[in-house]
SEVO-516598 format. One line per 2 residues: number of its first residue (from 1); their letters; for each residue x, y, z of N, C-alpha, C, CB. Coordinates in nm, 3 decimals, m for minus. Glycine has a CB too. Layout:
NUM = A = X Y Z X Y Z X Y Z X Y Z | ...
REM end
This chain:
1 = MV = 0.090 m0.116 0.007 0.005 m0.002 0.013 0.078 0.127 0.000 m0.069 m0.002 0.137 | 0.024 0.251 m0.047 0.102 0.358 m0.050 0.061 0.460 0.049 0.106 0.409 m0.176
3 = KT = 0.128 0.412 0.169 0.052 0.497 0.282 0.174 0.594 0.361 m0.032 0.378 0.406 | 0.233 0.683 0.282 0.330 0.760 0.316 0.300 0.894 0.306 0.431 0.732 0.252
5 = KE = 0.369 0.987 0.373 0.347 1.126 0.356 0.389 1.183 0.201 0.431 1.198 0.473 | 0.507 1.135 0.174 0.555 1.171 0.032 0.478 1.060 m0.062 0.735 1.162 0.016
7 = TN = 0.497 1.079 m0.183 0.421 1.002 m0.286 0.575 0.920 m0.312 0.333 1.107 m0.437 | 0.540 0.794 m0.336 0.620 0.699 m0.362 0.597 0.649 m0.531 0.592 0.591 m0.249
9 = YR = 0.672 0.746 m0.606 0.662 0.733 m0.744 0.721 0.591 m0.810 0.735 0.853 m0.799 | 0.785 0.567 m0.730 0.855 0.427 m0.804 0.751 0.312 m0.778 1.022 0.376 m0.730
11 = YI = 0.710 0.306 m0.661 0.614 0.206 m0.622 0.467 0.217 m0.705 0.592 0.222 m0.464 | 0.411 0.334 m0.740 0.318 0.354 m0.818 0.333 0.302 m0.938 0.295 0.465 m0.825
13 = MW = 0.452 0.329 m1.017 0.492 0.284 m1.144 0.479 0.129 m1.130 0.640 0.336 m1.184 | 0.568 0.088 m1.019 0.561 m0.057 m1.028 0.423 m0.129 m1.039 0.627 m0.108 m0.914
15 = VL = 0.342 m0.090 m0.938 0.218 m0.152 m0.948 0.146 m0.136 m1.065 0.143 m0.117 m0.852 | 0.130 m0.040 m1.137 0.054 0.003 m1.243 0.154 m0.038 m1.378 0.016 0.172 m1.222
17 = GF = 0.260 m0.086 m1.358 0.320 m0.128 m1.479 0.370 m0.009 m1.561 0.223 m0.210 m1.557 | 0.385 0.106 m1.525 0.417 0.226 m1.611 0.575 0.220 m1.619 0.357 0.376 m1.543
19 = TC = 0.599 0.262 m1.731 0.762 0.327 m1.734 0.792 0.469 m1.770 0.849 0.254 m1.841 | 0.884 0.520 m1.763 0.903 0.674 m1.767 0.853 0.703 m1.931 1.088 0.727 m1.728
21 = ID = 0.877 0.620 m2.002 0.811 0.663 m2.121 0.660 0.669 m2.122 0.850 0.579 m2.223 | 0.603 0.572 m2.053 0.463 0.607 m2.035 0.409 0.713 m1.976 0.412 0.527 m1.982
23 = IS = 0.504 0.759 m1.856 0.460 0.883 m1.791 0.492 0.982 m1.888 0.524 0.912 m1.652 | 0.571 0.990 m1.968 0.624 1.104 m2.059 0.519 1.109 m2.152 0.769 1.083 m2.132
25 = NM = 0.465 1.013 m2.223 0.373 1.025 m2.333 0.228 1.073 m2.266 0.364 0.876 m2.416 | 0.232 1.031 m2.121 0.071 1.077 m2.081 0.093 1.240 m2.047 m0.002 0.978 m1.918
27 = SG = 0.199 1.284 m1.996 0.209 1.420 m1.942 0.270 1.524 m2.032 0.285 1.417 m1.820 | 0.353 1.457 m2.134 0.403 1.567 m2.248 0.542 1.605 m2.164 0.278 1.725 m2.281
29 = IP = 0.593 1.569 m2.067 0.704 1.609 m2.014 0.815 1.519 m2.095 0.698 1.594 m1.857 | 0.921 1.578 m2.127 1.037 1.520 m2.170 1.095 1.388 m2.105 1.127 1.616 m2.160
31 = LN = 1.112 1.316 m2.199 1.161 1.187 m2.078 1.259 1.194 m1.995 1.204 1.064 m2.129 | 1.376 1.270 m2.050 1.500 1.284 m1.936 1.441 1.348 m1.811 1.634 1.388 m1.991
33 = NV = 1.320 1.449 m1.836 1.314 1.536 m1.709 1.202 1.429 m1.616 1.247 1.724 m1.747 | 1.130 1.345 m1.693 1.050 1.262 m1.615 1.143 1.167 m1.510 0.962 1.174 m1.716
35 = KF = 1.246 1.109 m1.597 1.354 1.025 m1.513 1.393 1.077 m1.409 1.470 0.997 m1.573 | 1.460 1.218 m1.426 1.477 1.289 m1.309 1.396 1.291 m1.219 1.495 1.392 m1.326
37 = QI = 1.296 1.361 m1.227 1.174 1.395 m1.141 1.141 1.265 m1.058 1.041 1.441 m1.238 | 1.101 1.131 m1.145 1.067 1.042 m1.065 1.176 1.003 m0.972 1.019 0.943 m1.135
39 = RS = 1.315 0.979 m1.021 1.418 0.934 m0.930 1.448 1.018 m0.811 1.535 0.919 m1.001 | 1.431 1.161 m0.816 1.453 1.236 m0.714 1.339 1.305 m0.651 1.541 1.318 m0.748
41 = GE = 1.223 1.299 m0.701 1.113 1.351 m0.627 1.094 1.482 m0.621 1.115 1.314 m0.509 | 1.201 1.551 m0.707 1.180 1.707 m0.716 1.140 1.765 m0.828 1.288 1.777 m0.687
43 = KV = 1.090 1.866 m0.853 1.036 1.929 m0.942 0.955 1.885 m1.023 1.101 1.972 m0.993 | 0.852 1.791 m0.938 0.748 1.739 m0.995 0.664 1.816 m1.058 0.690 1.676 m0.921
45 = PP = 0.613 1.851 m1.153 0.476 1.951 m1.186 0.368 1.913 m1.116 0.424 1.953 m1.335 | 0.293 2.009 m1.065 0.156 1.995 m0.985 0.092 1.913 m1.045 0.070 2.108 m0.967
47 = LL = 0.043 1.907 m1.189 m0.051 1.806 m1.244 0.003 1.677 m1.241 m0.090 1.834 m1.379 | 0.112 1.669 m1.256 0.191 1.517 m1.245 0.173 1.453 m1.117 0.354 1.526 m1.262
49 = KQ = 0.191 1.563 m0.998 0.191 1.502 m0.848 0.060 1.469 m0.854 0.231 1.600 m0.712 | m0.050 1.533 m0.889 m0.174 1.516 m0.877 m0.222 1.381 m0.937 m0.233 1.625 m0.929
51 = CF = m0.147 1.328 m1.055 m0.218 1.218 m1.105 m0.162 1.095 m1.017 m0.198 1.203 m1.268 | m0.029 1.127 m0.986 0.044 1.018 m0.910 m0.042 0.993 m0.746 0.227 1.076 m0.890
53 = RQ = m0.102 1.088 m0.703 m0.175 1.109 m0.573 m0.311 1.027 m0.604 m0.201 1.282 m0.535 | m0.377 1.044 m0.710 m0.495 0.988 m0.762 m0.471 0.833 m0.788 m0.536 1.066 m0.891
55 = WA = m0.355 0.807 m0.848 m0.336 0.663 m0.862 m0.298 0.572 m0.741 m0.238 0.647 m0.958 | m0.223 0.648 m0.647 m0.193 0.618 m0.527 m0.327 0.577 m0.449 m0.118 0.729 m0.471
57 = EL = m0.413 0.670 m0.461 m0.538 0.630 m0.399 m0.629 0.521 m0.429 m0.607 0.720 m0.406 | m0.605 0.514 m0.582 m0.693 0.401 m0.635 m0.598 0.261 m0.611 m0.736 0.430 m0.814
59 = IN = m0.478 0.281 m0.598 m0.384 0.179 m0.557 m0.419 0.120 m0.400 m0.233 0.247 m0.565 | m0.442 0.210 m0.354 m0.475 0.168 m0.175 m0.626 0.111 m0.165 m0.470 0.330 m0.053
61 = SV = m0.696 0.174 m0.255 m0.839 0.096 m0.233 m0.852 m0.044 m0.289 m0.958 0.177 m0.302 | m0.788 m0.068 m0.386 m0.773 m0.197 m0.454 m0.694 m0.294 m0.355 m0.696 m0.179 m0.597
63 = AE = m0.607 m0.241 m0.304 m0.492 m0.300 m0.214 m0.590 m0.366 m0.092 m0.366 m0.163 m0.150 | m0.641 m0.272 m0.047 m0.741 m0.286 0.095 m0.838 m0.402 0.056 m0.845 m0.128 0.137
65 = FF = m0.892 m0.428 m0.064 m0.997 m0.521 m0.104 m0.883 m0.656 m0.076 m1.072 m0.491 m0.287 | m0.777 m0.681 m0.115 m0.673 m0.782 m0.128 m0.609 m0.799 m0.010 m0.577 m0.754 m0.226
67 = GG = m0.658 m0.725 0.084 m0.597 m0.751 0.235 m0.428 m0.703 0.233 m0.611 m0.941 0.279 | m0.412 m0.600 0.135 m0.292 m0.540 0.141 m0.172 m0.610 0.084 m0.270 m0.511 0.266
69 = DR = m0.211 m0.729 m0.006 m0.130 m0.807 m0.100 m0.090 m0.718 m0.196 m0.199 m0.922 m0.163 | 0.052 m0.708 m0.188 0.073 m0.615 m0.327 0.084 m0.694 m0.463 0.218 m0.526 m0.318
71 = TK = 0.118 m0.823 m0.458 0.133 m0.918 m0.556 m0.020 m0.905 m0.636 0.173 m1.073 m0.484 | m0.134 m0.942 m0.552 m0.249 m0.955 m0.606 m0.299 m0.798 m0.661 m0.341 m1.025 m0.497
73 = TK = m0.251 m0.711 m0.581 m0.298 m0.577 m0.645 m0.240 m0.554 m0.769 m0.267 m0.457 m0.562 | m0.115 m0.570 m0.795 m0.038 m0.528 m0.902 m0.117 m0.624 m1.024 0.138 m0.557 m0.872
75 = LW = m0.108 m0.731 m0.972 m0.206 m0.841 m1.084 m0.341 m0.786 m1.141 m0.262 m0.989 m0.999 | m0.402 m0.730 m1.048 m0.540 m0.700 m1.082 m0.520 m0.563 m1.176 m0.640 m0.677 m0.938
77 = FS = m0.417 m0.507 m1.155 m0.391 m0.387 m1.260 m0.360 m0.410 m1.379 m0.295 m0.307 m1.230 | m0.275 m0.534 m1.401 m0.225 m0.565 m1.536 m0.299 m0.682 m1.606 m0.076 m0.599 m1.526
79 = LR = m0.426 m0.740 m1.540 m0.499 m0.828 m1.619 m0.620 m0.778 m1.677 m0.528 m0.935 m1.550 | m0.632 m0.833 m1.814 m0.776 m0.770 m1.883 m0.892 m0.812 m1.799 m0.808 m0.828 m2.047
81 = NP = m0.986 m0.740 m1.791 m1.090 m0.725 m1.702 m1.226 m0.747 m1.768 m1.081 m0.593 m1.640 | m1.299 m0.840 m1.809 m1.434 m0.842 m1.906 m1.519 m0.751 m1.850 m1.516 m0.987 m1.918
83 = CL = m1.531 m0.690 m1.726 m1.618 m0.581 m1.686 m1.582 m0.440 m1.712 m1.637 m0.591 m1.555 | m1.448 m0.442 m1.770 m1.392 m0.320 m1.803 m1.376 m0.324 m1.956 m1.259 m0.297 m1.727
85 = GD = m1.451 m0.405 m2.021 m1.440 m0.392 m2.177 m1.318 m0.501 m2.243 m1.394 m0.219 m2.212 | m1.289 m0.568 m2.141 m1.189 m0.701 m2.166 m1.055 m0.592 m2.201 m1.247 m0.837 m2.327
87 = IS = m1.021 m0.505 m2.117 m0.892 m0.437 m2.117 m0.838 m0.414 m1.966 m0.908 m0.297 m2.195 | m0.711 m0.416 m1.940 m0.666 m0.398 m1.802 m0.690 m0.258 m1.755 m0.520 m0.432 m1.789
89 = PR = m0.700 m0.260 m1.624 m0.734 m0.141 m1.546 m0.593 m0.024 m1.595 m0.742 m0.190 m1.355 | m0.470 m0.096 m1.604 m0.379 m0.017 m1.649 m0.392 0.049 m1.802 m0.267 m0.091 m1.632
91 = EI = m0.426 m0.021 m1.872 m0.471 0.036 m1.997 m0.569 0.129 m2.002 m0.511 m0.052 m2.072 | m0.677 0.136 m1.914 m0.780 0.220 m1.886 m0.681 0.361 m1.849 m0.888 0.153 m1.755
93 = IL = m0.619 0.338 m1.739 m0.542 0.474 m1.720 m0.475 0.533 m1.825 m0.445 0.464 m1.627 | m0.395 0.454 m1.884 m0.292 0.514 m2.001 m0.375 0.567 m2.113 m0.185 0.396 m2.067
95 = IG = m0.506 0.515 m2.131 m0.576 0.586 m2.241 m0.664 0.705 m2.173 m0.672 0.479 m2.328 | m0.636 0.724 m2.043 m0.675 0.868 m1.971 m0.840 0.853 m1.961 m0.623 1.024 m2.076
97 = RY = m0.882 0.733 m1.895 m0.998 0.708 m1.843 m1.012 0.670 m1.693 m1.046 0.618 m1.918 | m0.905 0.717 m1.618 m0.908 0.706 m1.460 m1.039 0.723 m1.405 m0.820 0.811 m1.393
99 = EK = m1.132 0.802 m1.437 m1.243 0.838 m1.378 m1.343 0.735 m1.381 m1.287 0.952 m1.430 | m1.367 0.675 m1.501 m1.426 0.543 m1.547 m1.383 0.446 m1.441 m1.376 0.496 m1.697
101 = LL = m1.232 0.434 m1.435 m1.182 0.325 m1.353 m1.205 0.335 m1.214 m1.049 0.308 m1.370 | m1.202 0.467 m1.170 m1.236 0.509 m1.038 m1.373 0.466 m0.972 m1.231 0.647 m1.041
103 = RF = m1.476 0.505 m1.063 m1.637 0.477 m1.066 m1.630 0.307 m1.044 m1.726 0.533 m1.240 | m1.582 0.245 m1.120 m1.573 0.082 m1.125 m1.538 0.041 m0.999 m1.467 0.019 m1.227
105 = VI = m1.392 0.085 m0.942 m1.347 0.034 m0.823 m1.451 0.073 m0.706 m1.203 0.086 m0.798 | m1.468 0.208 m0.683 m1.584 0.234 m0.567 m1.730 0.148 m0.581 m1.626 0.402 m0.574
107 = NA = m1.772 0.123 m0.704 m1.889 0.064 m0.715 m1.878 m0.075 m0.669 m1.938 0.075 m0.845 | m1.762 m0.139 m0.719 m1.730 m0.285 m0.676 m1.699 m0.297 m0.544 m1.619 m0.345 m0.748
109 = LS = m1.630 m0.210 m0.478 m1.601 m0.225 m0.327 m1.718 m0.195 m0.253 m1.488 m0.133 m0.276 | m1.815 m0.112 m0.294 m1.942 m0.107 m0.205 m2.027 m0.213 m0.224 m2.023 0.011 m0.225
111 = EN = m2.038 m0.305 m0.346 m2.095 m0.406 m0.350 m2.056 m0.525 m0.259 m2.092 m0.428 m0.465 | m1.925 m0.533 m0.234 m1.843 m0.623 m0.167 m1.855 m0.590 m0.012 m1.695 m0.613 m0.222
113 = S = m1.884 m0.478 0.019 m1.920 m0.441 0.170 m2.024 m0.520 0.246 m1.970 m0.302 0.176
REM end
């Protein structure tokens, strides 16, 4: 789970299976800048910080469902899901449909409560 005061960029990228290239393509930030920013945690643009925080909250919600199991959480984000149009949650984020995925997770968690 991602429960620290500072955003753990590398962990979030690991769970979601994102590369610096993915982040660069999504954000429009040059690849070398993304690599430096992720490694150092410094000079990360506010919009990119916000995205990472949103992803961290989503990861935490899914991890809670799996009892904090990091492997199951990572696997859930990488596997195709028939309820999501037979694409993976990771791919949904990559194509810019984070809000759709968030609604799906919230609804699924409320049904299992």
